[in-house]
N, CA, C and O of each residue as an XYZ file, in Angstrom:
788
protein
N     -59.898     30.115     19.125
C     -59.398     31.436     18.467
C     -58.763     31.535     16.999
O     -57.756     30.827     17.003
N     -58.916     32.026     15.967
C     -58.653     32.164     14.888
C     -57.481     33.115     15.107
O     -57.178     34.033     15.869
N     -56.873     32.331     13.878
C     -54.996     32.564     13.580
C     -55.162     33.432     12.242
O     -56.184     33.108     11.639
N     -54.644     34.150     11.804
C     -54.430     35.343     11.075
C     -53.049     34.907     10.470
O     -52.053     34.504     11.071
N     -53.243     35.088      9.150
C     -51.680     35.038      8.240
C     -51.658     36.085      8.323
O     -52.690     36.756      8.322
N     -50.320     36.650      8.436
C     -49.421     37.956      8.295
C     -49.895     38.444      7.081
O     -50.436     37.562      6.414
N     -49.872     39.922      6.387
C     -50.252     40.090      5.272
C     -48.695     40.010      4.343
O     -48.621     40.190      3.127
N     -47.843     39.782      5.013
C     -46.327     39.633      4.021
C     -46.504     38.076      3.571
O     -45.987     37.668      2.531
N     -47.182     37.335      4.327
C     -46.933     36.008      4.068
C     -48.367     35.560      2.912
O     -48.205     34.838      1.928
N     -49.305     35.986      3.194
C     -50.425     36.343      2.318
C     -50.273     36.462      0.743
O     -50.775     35.818     -0.179
N     -49.054     37.935      0.801
C     -48.985     38.243     -0.594
C     -48.093     37.326     -1.400
O     -48.050     36.992     -2.584
N     -47.178     36.953      0.029
C     -45.787     35.520     -0.856
C     -46.519     34.832     -1.390
O     -46.190     34.786     -2.575
N     -47.548     34.109     -1.157
C     -48.459     33.088     -1.043
C     -48.916     33.278     -2.790
O     -48.818     32.549     -3.777
N     -49.356     34.422     -2.580
C     -50.370     35.100     -3.704
C     -49.392     35.363     -5.125
O     -49.789     35.158     -6.272
N     -48.138     35.822     -4.778
C     -47.210     35.924     -5.774
C     -46.939     34.333     -6.405
O     -47.087     33.981     -7.575
N     -46.500     33.514     -5.253
C     -45.970     32.493     -5.655
C     -47.299     31.623     -6.594
O     -46.940     30.810     -7.447
N     -48.672     31.847     -6.378
C     -49.639     31.192     -7.221
C     -49.774     31.864     -8.606
O     -50.099     31.148     -9.554
N     -49.578     33.011     -8.775
C     -49.211     33.822     -9.975
C     -48.291     33.692    -10.632
O     -48.592     34.016    -11.781
N     -46.982     33.294    -10.534
C     -45.970     32.893    -10.624
C     -46.301     31.644    -11.225
O     -46.129     31.562    -12.442
N     -46.764     30.609    -10.582
C     -46.687     29.174    -11.039
C     -47.875     29.178    -12.237
O     -47.848     28.309    -13.108
N     -48.856     30.153    -12.220
C     -49.917     30.043    -13.123
C     -49.199     30.517    -14.467
O     -49.798     30.119    -15.466
N     -48.244     31.150    -14.683
C     -47.648     32.331    -15.321
C     -46.059     31.272    -16.022
O     -45.491     31.529    -17.083
N     -45.770     30.413    -15.296
C     -44.874     29.048    -15.887
C     -45.962     28.243    -16.481
O     -45.947     27.971    -17.681
N     -46.768     27.909    -15.806
C     -47.699     26.648    -16.448
C     -48.296     27.136    -17.941
O     -48.517     26.240    -18.755
N     -48.535     28.376    -18.286
C     -49.100     29.056    -19.106
C     -48.370     28.988    -20.429
O     -48.609     28.475    -21.522
N     -47.253     29.803    -19.837
C     -46.074     29.377    -20.890
C     -45.423     28.616    -21.395
O     -44.845     28.856    -22.454
N     -45.316     27.092    -20.545
C     -44.949     26.125    -21.128
C     -46.067     25.430    -22.165
O     -45.756     24.604    -23.024
N     -47.451     25.930    -21.921
C     -48.658     25.459    -22.381
C     -48.328     25.954    -24.002
O     -48.366     25.404    -25.103
N     -48.080     26.936    -23.628
C     -47.857     27.806    -25.248
C     -46.746     26.903    -25.813
O     -47.142     25.973    -26.516
N     -45.680     26.999    -25.660
C     -44.449     26.413    -26.081
C     -44.627     24.846    -26.528
O     -43.883     24.446    -27.424
N     -45.500     24.008    -25.995
C     -45.646     22.995    -26.364
C     -46.433     22.792    -28.071
O     -47.454     23.388    -28.414
N     -45.893     22.119    -28.674
C     -46.559     21.678    -30.222
C     -47.202     20.957    -30.273
O     -46.740     19.859    -29.961
N     -48.387     20.986    -30.597
C     -49.319     20.002    -31.111
C     -49.405     20.347    -32.511
O     -49.591     21.421    -33.083
N     -49.210     19.093    -32.943
C     -50.010     18.553    -34.486
C     -51.041     18.014    -34.816
O     -51.493     16.928    -34.452
N     -51.544     18.932    -35.684
C     -52.899     18.591    -35.563
C     -52.830     17.694    -37.406
O     -51.819     17.738    -38.107
N     -53.942     17.082    -37.759
C     -53.986     16.985    -39.173
C     -55.403     17.300    -39.464
O     -56.416     17.120    -38.788
N     -55.209     17.859    -40.736
C     -56.563     18.518    -41.050
C     -57.047     17.360    -42.299
O     -56.185     16.886    -43.039
N     -58.475     16.982    -42.432
C     -58.843     16.665    -43.694
C     -59.564     17.294    -44.473
O     -60.586     17.249    -43.788
N     -59.885     17.899    -45.443
C     -60.944     18.521    -46.542
C     -61.746     17.769    -46.620
O     -61.606     16.655    -47.125
N     -62.735     18.203    -46.150
C     -64.338     17.782    -46.260
C     -64.987     18.221    -47.329
O     -65.619     19.253    -47.105
N     -65.081     17.703    -48.701
C     -65.603     17.951    -49.559
C     -67.210     18.626    -49.290
O     -67.927     18.158    -48.406
N     -67.518     19.412    -49.889
C     -69.217     19.856    -49.392
C     -70.079     19.241    -50.243
O     -69.817     18.783    -51.355
N     -71.292     19.253    -49.576
C     -71.726     18.425    -50.551
C     -72.482     19.702    -51.627
O     -72.495     20.920    -51.447
N     -73.039     18.938    -52.701
C     -73.569     19.675    -53.695
C     -74.884     18.743    -54.309
O     -74.786     17.540    -54.554
N     -75.998     19.472    -54.483
C     -77.187     18.897    -54.518
C     -76.970     18.078    -56.147
O     -76.502     18.887    -56.949
N     -77.139     17.100    -56.582
C     -76.463     16.144    -57.577
C     -77.808     15.506    -58.523
O     -78.888     15.230    -58.000
N     -77.519     15.332    -60.006
C     -78.185     14.766    -60.533
C     -77.569     13.877    -61.028
O     -76.629     14.291    -61.706
N     -77.755     12.016    -60.970
C     -76.979     11.162    -61.690
C     -77.944     10.145    -62.624
O     -79.166     10.002    -62.655
N     -77.124      9.662    -63.185
C     -77.224      9.093    -64.259
C     -76.805      7.651    -64.218
O     -75.740      7.548    -63.609
N     -77.245      6.564    -64.629
C     -76.183      5.186    -64.569
C     -76.833      4.108    -64.947
O     -78.039      4.061    -65.188
N     -75.732      2.832    -65.040
C     -76.549      1.624    -65.099
C     -75.962      0.283    -64.369
O     -74.756      0.179    -64.146
N     -76.875     -0.709    -64.023
C     -76.118     -1.595    -62.998
C     -76.266     -2.910    -64.033
O     -76.935     -2.622    -65.025
N     -75.769     -4.322    -64.006
C     -75.751     -5.321    -63.931
C     -75.612     -6.585    -63.260
O     -74.551     -6.751    -62.658
N     -76.330     -7.368    -63.242
C     -76.029     -8.296    -62.335
C     -76.761     -9.625    -62.198
O     -76.698    -10.323    -63.210
N     -77.332    -10.049    -61.336
C     -78.318    -11.462    -60.915
C     -79.608    -11.063    -60.814
O     -79.938    -10.078    -60.154
N     -80.589    -11.951    -61.592
C     -82.240    -11.505    -60.860
C     -82.737    -12.788    -60.765
O     -82.187    -13.666    -61.429
N     -83.798    -13.093    -59.969
C     -84.211    -14.434    -59.542
C     -85.611    -14.244    -59.426
O     -85.964    -13.414    -58.588
N     -86.668    -14.949    -60.214
C     -87.818    -14.965    -59.572
C     -88.208    -16.279    -59.196
O     -87.930    -17.308    -59.811
N     -88.993    -16.165    -57.950
C     -88.893    -16.971    -56.919
C     -90.117    -17.743    -57.312
O     -90.911    -17.171    -58.059
N     -90.402    -19.070    -56.879
C     -91.184    -20.069    -57.487
C     -92.601    -19.682    -56.770
O     -92.613    -19.384    -55.576
N     -93.886    -19.702    -57.616
C     -95.050    -19.352    -57.011
C     -95.718    -20.933    -57.045
O     -95.190    -21.936    -57.525
N     -97.192    -20.808    -56.307
C     -98.472    -21.664    -56.529
C     -97.831    -22.996    -56.242
O     -96.657    -23.238    -55.963
N     -98.774    -23.738    -56.360
C     -98.711    -25.272    -55.985
C     -99.771    -25.831    -57.039
O    -100.694    -25.386    -57.720
N     -99.041    -27.233    -56.766
C     -99.685    -28.397    -57.638
C     -99.933    -28.037    -59.786
O     -99.107    -27.424    -60.462
N    -100.704    -28.389    -60.100
C    -100.669    -27.555    -61.577
C    -100.185    -26.685    -61.989
O     -99.539    -26.687    -63.037
N    -100.416    -25.522    -61.116
C    -100.430    -24.116    -60.725
C     -99.103    -23.812    -60.721
O     -98.591    -22.835    -61.267
N     -98.395    -24.911    -59.918
C     -96.849    -24.633    -59.804
C     -95.846    -23.717    -60.715
O     -95.775    -24.240    -61.827
N     -95.221    -22.793    -60.656
C     -93.893    -22.258    -61.180
C     -92.419    -22.466    -60.648
O     -92.293    -21.644    -59.740
N     -91.942    -22.757    -60.706
C     -90.277    -22.931    -60.199
C     -89.734    -21.693    -60.608
O     -90.007    -21.094    -61.648
N     -88.907    -21.332    -59.677
C     -87.805    -20.384    -59.543
C     -87.174    -20.674    -60.910
O     -87.193    -21.746    -61.516
N     -86.364    -19.001    -61.444
C     -85.690    -19.129    -62.200
C     -84.785    -17.891    -62.039
O     -85.197    -16.842    -61.545
N     -83.736    -18.044    -62.409
C     -82.307    -17.133    -62.425
C     -81.971    -16.423    -63.596
O     -82.373    -17.113    -64.532
N     -81.570    -15.649    -63.916
C     -81.444    -14.852    -65.210
C     -80.274    -14.009    -65.080
O     -79.492    -14.138    -64.138
N     -80.138    -13.183    -65.965
C     -79.242    -11.722    -65.965
C     -80.149    -10.782    -65.550
O     -81.186    -10.701    -66.208
N     -80.009    -10.087    -64.656
C     -80.967     -8.960    -64.217
C     -79.797     -7.217    -64.322
O     -78.629     -6.935    -64.056
N     -81.140     -6.402    -64.916
C     -80.097     -5.210    -64.903
C     -80.843     -4.034    -64.867
O     -82.020     -4.196    -65.189
N     -80.489     -2.811    -64.549
C     -81.482     -1.672    -64.021
C     -80.734     -0.342    -64.869
O     -79.674     -0.484    -65.478
N     -81.282      0.610    -64.811
C     -81.094      2.090    -65.522
C     -81.458      2.873    -64.185
O     -82.556      2.819    -63.631
N     -80.503      3.514    -63.811
C     -81.083      4.502    -62.826
C     -81.174      6.390    -63.355
O     -80.468      6.750    -64.297
N     -81.886      7.186    -62.793
C     -81.461      8.362    -62.512
C     -82.039      8.780    -61.081
O     -83.066      8.358    -60.550
N     -81.253      9.584    -60.660
C     -81.234      9.561    -58.956
C     -81.091     11.115    -58.716
O     -79.936     11.500    -58.897
N     -81.984     12.096    -58.353
C     -81.782     13.431    -57.967
C     -81.337     13.254    -56.434
O     -82.154     12.856    -55.604
N     -79.816     13.608    -56.035
C     -79.819     13.663    -54.774
C     -79.477     15.202    -54.346
O     -78.477     15.911    -54.465
N     -80.656     15.365    -53.842
C     -81.406     16.324    -53.086
C     -80.745     17.458    -51.896
O     -80.575     18.671    -51.775
N     -80.515     16.218    -51.150
C     -80.068     16.622    -49.676
C     -78.391     15.212    -49.377
O     -77.973     14.299    -50.088
N     -78.077     15.587    -48.427
C     -76.715     14.620    -48.309
C     -77.273     13.668    -48.235
O     -76.914     12.786    -49.015
N     -78.519     13.331    -47.194
C     -78.484     12.182    -46.809
C     -79.769     11.568    -47.221
O     -80.550     11.037    -46.431
N     -80.006     11.706    -48.951
C     -81.092     10.920    -49.475
C     -81.408     11.960    -51.004
O     -81.063     13.072    -51.401
N     -82.257     10.828    -51.502
C     -82.853     11.625    -52.630
C     -83.876     10.562    -53.223
O     -84.265      9.604    -52.556
N     -84.246     10.787    -54.421
C     -85.096      9.977    -55.004
C     -84.685      9.522    -56.155
O     -83.754     10.062    -56.753
N     -85.270      8.558    -56.577
C     -84.960      7.404    -57.855
C     -85.692      6.756    -58.167
O     -86.598      6.155    -57.589
N     -85.182      6.848    -59.665
C     -86.015      6.749    -60.878
C     -85.397      5.247    -61.632
O     -84.505      5.384    -62.468
N     -85.749      4.262    -61.405
C     -85.100      2.802    -62.284
C     -86.109      2.028    -63.125
O     -87.271      1.671    -62.928
N     -85.191      1.887    -64.201
C     -86.119      0.538    -65.018
C     -85.605     -0.153    -64.891
O     -84.416      0.125    -64.737
N     -86.023     -1.756    -64.832
C     -85.521     -3.085    -64.292
C     -85.765     -4.135    -64.667
O     -86.957     -4.376    -64.859
N     -84.929     -5.028    -64.889
C     -85.437     -6.175    -65.224
C     -84.672     -7.537    -64.833
O     -83.510     -7.709    -65.201
N     -85.347     -8.477    -64.091
C     -84.962     -9.649    -63.738
C     -84.698    -10.724    -64.660
O     -84.472    -11.854    -64.227
N     -84.708    -10.404    -66.220
C     -84.456    -11.383    -67.179
C     -85.759    -12.097    -67.867
O     -86.842    -11.513    -67.830
N     -85.638    -13.293    -68.457
C     -86.877    -13.542    -69.281
C     -88.035    -14.152    -68.218
O     -87.756    -14.952    -67.325
N     -89.011    -13.773    -68.408
C     -90.063    -13.819    -68.062
C     -90.481    -15.064    -67.352
O     -91.449    -15.107    -68.111
N     -90.655    -16.153    -66.573
C     -90.819    -17.855    -66.994
C     -92.618    -17.815    -66.744
O     -93.495    -17.106    -66.250
N     -92.412    -19.176    -67.504
C     -94.120    -19.624    -68.257
C     -94.958    -19.419    -66.595
O     -94.663    -19.918    -65.509
N     -95.546    -18.926    -66.799
C     -96.841    -19.137    -65.471
C     -98.515    -19.546    -66.367
O     -99.111    -18.744    -67.086
N     -98.864    -20.633    -66.132
C    -100.217    -21.206    -66.543
C    -101.360    -20.390    -66.011
O    -102.462    -20.438    -66.559
N    -101.118    -19.613    -64.918
C    -102.564    -18.882    -64.414
C    -102.241    -17.236    -65.266
O    -102.982    -16.304    -64.953
N    -101.456    -17.065    -66.000
C    -101.556    -16.023    -66.547
C    -101.476    -16.267    -68.212
O    -100.909    -17.175    -68.819
N    -102.242    -15.138    -68.723
C    -102.237    -15.053    -70.158
C    -101.496    -14.694    -70.531
O    -101.175    -15.328    -71.536
N    -100.613    -13.571    -70.235
C     -98.956    -13.009    -70.666
C     -98.035    -13.971    -70.335
O     -98.083    -14.439    -69.197
N     -97.264    -14.328    -71.057
C     -96.148    -15.440    -70.768
C     -94.655    -15.133    -71.398
O     -93.556    -15.687    -71.353
N     -95.192    -13.984    -71.990
C     -93.709    -13.773    -73.208
C     -92.583    -12.547    -72.265
O     -92.485    -12.443    -71.042
N     -92.039    -11.951    -73.066
C     -91.133    -11.013    -72.774
C     -90.080    -11.503    -71.353
O     -89.799    -12.615    -70.908
N     -89.732    -10.266    -70.978
C     -89.105    -10.464    -69.745
C     -89.996     -9.523    -68.682
O     -90.878     -8.739    -69.032
N     -89.621     -9.745    -67.480
C     -90.082     -9.155    -66.153
C     -89.458     -8.214    -66.199
O     -88.234     -8.272    -66.316
N     -90.008     -7.274    -66.135
C     -89.178     -5.774    -66.172
C     -90.316     -4.848    -66.046
O     -91.483     -5.099    -66.346
N     -89.741     -3.509    -65.465
C     -90.856     -2.801    -64.951
C     -90.103     -1.348    -64.445
O     -88.933     -1.093    -64.729
N     -90.864     -0.568    -63.756
C     -90.393      0.967    -63.359
C     -90.707      0.711    -61.905
O     -91.606      0.114    -61.313
N     -89.596      1.407    -61.542
C     -89.743      1.790    -59.996
C     -89.415      3.126    -59.589
O     -88.670      3.847    -60.253
N     -89.989      3.492    -58.444
C     -89.925      5.304    -58.065
C     -89.897      5.156    -56.988
O     -90.869      4.647    -56.429
N     -88.959      5.479    -56.395
C     -88.853      5.580    -54.519
C     -88.126      6.485    -54.223
O     -87.609      7.246    -55.041
N     -87.928      6.551    -52.521
C     -86.691      7.220    -51.843
C     -85.864      6.516    -51.489
O     -86.066      5.306    -51.385
N     -84.525      7.168    -51.165
C     -83.317      6.675    -51.101
C     -82.595      7.279    -50.011
O     -81.910      8.225    -50.398
N     -82.532      7.075    -48.936
C     -81.937      7.327    -47.784
C     -80.713      6.954    -47.863
O     -80.514      5.833    -48.333
N     -79.566      7.763    -47.439
C     -78.133      7.717    -47.938
C     -77.248      7.787    -46.616
O     -77.536      8.729    -45.877
N     -76.469      7.153    -46.296
C     -75.646      7.378    -44.833
C     -74.336      7.341    -45.189
O     -73.717      6.325    -45.507
N     -73.642      9.166    -45.100
C     -71.892      8.688    -45.529
C     -71.415      7.823    -44.513
O     -72.108      7.875    -43.497
N     -70.413      7.010    -44.459
C     -69.725      6.675    -43.468
C     -68.152      6.860    -43.572
O     -67.432      6.789    -42.576
N     -67.669      7.104    -44.857
C     -66.239      8.125    -44.635
C     -65.530      7.416    -45.637
O     -66.081      6.395    -46.047
N     -64.310      7.760    -46.179
C     -63.477      7.148    -47.111
C     -64.365      6.855    -48.447
O     -64.015      5.816    -49.007
N     -65.417      7.533    -49.066
C     -65.915      7.752    -50.407
C     -67.037      6.579    -50.277
O     -67.716      6.254    -51.251
N     -67.186      5.948    -48.955
C     -68.275      5.246    -49.042
C     -69.725      5.573    -48.336
O     -69.679      6.425    -47.449
N     -70.630      5.162    -48.542
C     -72.092      5.511    -48.382
C     -72.977      4.349    -48.261
O     -72.957      3.545    -49.193
N     -73.533      4.191    -47.543
C     -74.451      2.905    -47.543
C     -76.087      3.649    -47.570
O     -76.519      4.673    -47.042
N     -76.684      2.669    -48.390
C     -78.677      3.265    -48.903
C     -79.196      2.211    -48.706
O     -78.861      1.033    -48.580
N     -80.350      2.988    -48.694
C     -82.001      2.070    -48.621
C     -82.658      2.180    -49.925
O     -82.177      2.754    -50.902
N     -83.728      1.623    -49.871
C     -84.609      1.849    -51.093
C     -85.724      1.619    -50.867
O     -85.928      0.510    -50.373
N     -86.863      2.464    -51.096
C     -88.538      1.574    -50.887
C     -89.236      2.488    -51.892
O     -89.162      3.716    -51.918
N     -89.844      1.788    -52.619
C     -91.059      2.700    -53.301
C     -92.102      1.690    -53.998
O     -92.004      0.474    -53.837
N     -93.120      2.291    -54.792
C     -94.101      1.433    -55.707
C     -93.153      0.658    -56.897
O     -92.088      1.170    -57.241
N     -93.543     -0.375    -57.380
C     -92.978     -0.511    -58.561
C     -94.138     -1.087    -59.593
O     -95.034     -1.824    -59.180
N     -94.026     -0.651    -61.070
C     -94.935     -0.776    -61.916
C     -94.679     -2.123    -63.131
O     -93.682     -1.867    -63.806
N     -95.161     -3.082    -63.421
C     -94.573     -3.472    -64.396
C     -95.877     -4.361    -64.972
O     -96.901     -4.292    -64.293
N     -95.909     -5.324    -66.375
C     -97.022     -5.968    -67.041
C     -97.074     -7.066    -65.925
O     -98.280     -7.211    -65.726
N     -96.665     -7.576    -65.425
C     -97.234     -8.530    -64.354
C     -97.692     -8.451    -62.558
O     -97.684     -9.222    -61.599
N     -98.130     -6.781    -62.885
C     -98.757     -6.189    -61.319
C     -97.623     -5.192    -60.810
O     -96.399     -5.190    -60.940
N     -98.643     -4.237    -60.096
C     -98.081     -3.503    -59.272
C     -97.747     -3.682    -57.947
O     -98.615     -4.250    -57.284
N     -96.593     -3.315    -57.284
C     -96.508     -3.421    -55.824
C     -95.407     -2.753    -55.465
O     -95.160     -1.726    -56.096
N     -94.694     -3.077    -54.617
C     -93.355     -2.241    -53.703
C     -92.376     -3.104    -53.753
O     -92.234     -4.319    -53.884
N     -91.687     -2.095    -53.606
C     -89.841     -3.093    -53.846
C     -88.940     -2.231    -52.608
O     -89.171     -1.057    -52.318
N     -88.123     -2.884    -52.111
C     -87.516     -2.264    -51.339
C     -85.657     -3.222    -51.325
O     -85.349     -4.282    -51.871
N     -84.859     -2.340    -50.533
C     -83.642     -2.919    -50.572
C     -82.463     -1.883    -50.144
O     -82.527     -0.940    -49.355
N     -81.617     -2.251    -50.739
C     -80.257     -1.522    -49.969
C     -78.987     -1.668    -50.620
O     -78.865     -2.560    -51.460
N     -78.157     -1.017    -50.383
C     -76.564     -1.389    -50.969
C     -75.443     -0.175    -50.552
O     -75.601      0.761    -49.769
N     -74.383     -0.500    -51.277
C     -73.361      0.579    -50.995
C     -72.719      1.284    -52.039
O     -72.547      0.669    -53.091
N     -72.194      2.871    -51.925
C     -72.258      3.434    -52.989
C     -70.682      3.509    -52.762
O     -70.204      2.893    -51.810
N     -69.758      4.342    -53.721
C     -68.303      4.370    -53.564
C     -68.062      5.845    -54.691
O     -68.044      5.785    -55.920
N     -67.927      6.858    -54.006
C     -67.300      8.247    -54.714
C     -66.072      7.942    -55.172
O     -65.134      7.987    -54.376
N     -65.849      7.576    -56.532
C     -64.102      7.731    -56.886
C     -63.332      9.182    -57.269
O     -63.778     10.028    -58.044
N     -62.557      9.224    -56.817
C     -61.799     10.301    -56.511
C     -61.079     10.674    -57.689
O     -59.849     10.626    -57.700
N     -61.918     11.138    -58.940
C     -61.018     11.596    -59.848
C     -61.077     13.155    -60.184
O     -62.061     13.751    -60.621
N     -59.703     13.746    -59.864
C     -59.799     15.196    -60.048
C     -60.386     15.534    -61.566
O     -61.515     15.986    -61.375
N     -60.270     15.523    -62.160
C     -60.843     15.709    -63.257
C     -62.401     15.942    -63.617
O     -62.921     16.791    -64.341
N     -63.085     14.666    -62.698
C     -64.314     15.105    -62.941
C     -64.520     15.953    -61.725
O     -65.606     16.526    -61.816
N     -63.976     16.206    -60.781
C     -64.199     17.015    -59.349
C     -64.274     18.107    -60.041
O     -65.378     18.605    -60.259
N     -63.031     18.721    -60.547
C     -62.887     19.932    -61.225
C     -64.023     20.739    -62.123
O     -64.198     21.957    -62.163
N     -64.836     19.566    -62.924
C     -65.860     19.688    -63.934
C     -67.209     19.646    -63.145
O     -68.333     19.705    -63.643
N     -66.938     19.551    -62.019
C     -68.403     19.656    -61.346
C     -69.333     18.580    -61.890
O     -70.537     18.752    -62.077
N     -68.429     17.060    -62.209
C     -68.862     16.236    -62.089
C     -68.536     15.046    -60.838
O     -67.431     15.207    -60.320
N     -69.409     13.800    -60.254
C     -69.187     12.614    -59.501
C     -69.102     11.487    -60.533
O     -69.781     11.506    -61.560
N     -68.117     10.357    -60.179
C     -68.509      9.080    -60.427
C     -68.798      7.970    -59.043
O     -68.018      7.511    -58.209
N     -70.282      7.797    -59.245
C     -70.119      6.658    -58.055
C     -70.259      4.912    -58.561
O     -70.930      4.549    -59.527
N     -69.566      4.108    -57.778
C     -69.655      3.110    -57.998
C     -70.940      1.927    -56.950
O     -70.768      1.678    -55.757
N     -71.616      1.620    -57.427
C     -72.660      0.967    -56.893
C     -73.092     -0.532    -56.843
O     -73.285     -1.140    -57.896
N     -73.240     -1.107    -55.677
C     -73.880     -2.392    -55.549
C     -74.787     -2.231    -54.863
O     -74.819     -1.468    -53.898
N     -75.754     -2.995    -55.296
C     -77.537     -2.606    -54.981
C     -78.233     -3.963    -55.185
O     -78.060     -4.728    -56.133
N     -78.944     -4.104    -54.267
C     -79.952     -5.460    -53.718
C     -81.223     -4.681    -54.114
O     -81.309     -3.505    -53.762
N     -82.193     -5.243    -54.805
C     -83.639     -4.904    -54.336
C     -84.421     -6.278    -54.242
O     -84.166     -7.254    -54.948
N     -85.323     -6.226    -53.355
C     -86.691     -7.142    -53.549
C     -87.694     -6.634    -53.853
O     -88.211     -5.711    -53.223
N     -88.331     -7.362    -55.293
C     -89.299     -6.822    -55.828
C     -90.696     -7.535    -55.781
O     -90.630     -8.653    -56.294
N     -91.987     -7.194    -55.294
C     -92.838     -7.897    -54.807
C     -93.708     -7.924    -55.588
O     -94.854     -7.574    -55.308
N     -93.248     -8.456    -57.025
C     -93.953     -8.539    -58.121
C     -93.942    -10.125    -58.497
O     -92.842    -10.670    -58.593
N     -95.262    -10.970    -58.736
C     -95.361    -12.203    -59.366
C     -94.805    -12.789    -58.512
O     -93.757    -13.327    -58.867
N     -95.119    -12.916    -57.402
C     -94.655    -14.101    -56.377
C     -93.174    -13.760    -55.470
O     -92.734    -14.383    -54.504
N     -92.564    -12.471    -56.201
C     -91.405    -12.209    -55.498
C     -90.103    -12.010    -56.411
O     -89.799    -13.111    -56.870
N     -89.622    -11.464    -56.647
C     -88.256    -11.434    -57.497
C     -86.950    -10.951    -56.790
O     -87.209    -10.721    -55.609
N     -86.127    -10.803    -56.978
C     -84.739    -10.646    -56.228
C     -83.816    -10.351    -57.267
O     -83.438    -11.196    -58.079
N     -83.335     -8.810    -57.251
C     -82.591     -8.363    -58.271
C     -81.003     -7.674    -57.614
O     -81.001     -6.627    -56.967
N     -79.702     -8.478    -57.919
C     -78.482     -8.260    -57.261
C     -77.771     -7.636    -58.464
O     -77.460     -8.302    -59.451
N     -77.520     -6.279    -58.334
C     -76.576     -5.625    -59.368
C     -75.605     -4.895    -59.194
O     -75.612     -4.244    -58.149
N     -74.783     -4.781    -59.852
C     -73.580     -3.987    -59.763
C     -73.190     -2.578    -60.939
O     -73.565     -2.691    -62.106
N     -72.540     -1.500    -60.555
C     -72.471     -0.821    -61.818
C     -71.889      0.705    -61.679
O     -70.847      0.810    -61.032
N     -72.471      1.913    -62.232
C     -71.917      2.886    -61.652
C     -73.050      4.270    -62.153
O     -73.862      4.296    -63.077
N     -72.807      5.008    -61.439
C     -73.577      6.657    -61.511
C     -72.671      7.866    -62.085
O     -71.776      8.474    -61.499
N     -73.116      8.026    -63.282
C     -72.247      9.749    -63.265
C     -73.044     10.525    -62.723
O     -74.204     10.182    -62.952
N     -72.917     11.868    -61.797
C     -73.590     12.751    -61.374
C     -72.807     14.161    -61.780
O     -71.589     14.336    -61.763
N     -73.721     15.014    -62.109
C     -73.806     16.552    -62.395
C     -74.146     17.590    -61.223
O     -75.136     17.477    -60.499
N     -73.265     18.541    -61.136
C     -73.702     19.318    -60.313
C     -73.216     20.536    -60.498
O     -72.366     20.602    -61.386
N     -73.615     22.037    -59.661
C     -73.343     23.078    -60.027
C     -72.088     23.490    -59.435
O     -71.612     24.594    -59.702
């Protein structure tokens, strides 16, 4: 046997539910919520130019009479970066790992071990002005042509004057392995100044 709820009782239950919902909604409206807003700097395609200085090492090569030991020197680079999208750009760099070591297997043993690098630079912003980057591309030098790869960290320095004038200052820590003349390492620190619309 089915038991029916009288109409007056059903109206009372429905009214109670409506009033409870109204009280709950009013309480939710009067509760204050504190939110913190962080201003997100919009991305602008930027052209950077800068330089770095640090340490360069040429790995040892060969064996026996043709053995050439490793050599550490002051290394440096001059970079131009076209950061066309937020997550990457194209980089052109003139680099040097210092004075070239004497190699009996080569006829030209004078000057510096230096050359030109052209590569892609994927960039991952990680917050608080810091970004991680990678780099890979071909290198061209008087000691041979091959490939280079590496990575590093960028830090966007928040200087109001530069920001108001459509410029950026980035500090840079950079490691690059250059696969030329037995392998070379370049660890440098420096800056890049960027210009955008």
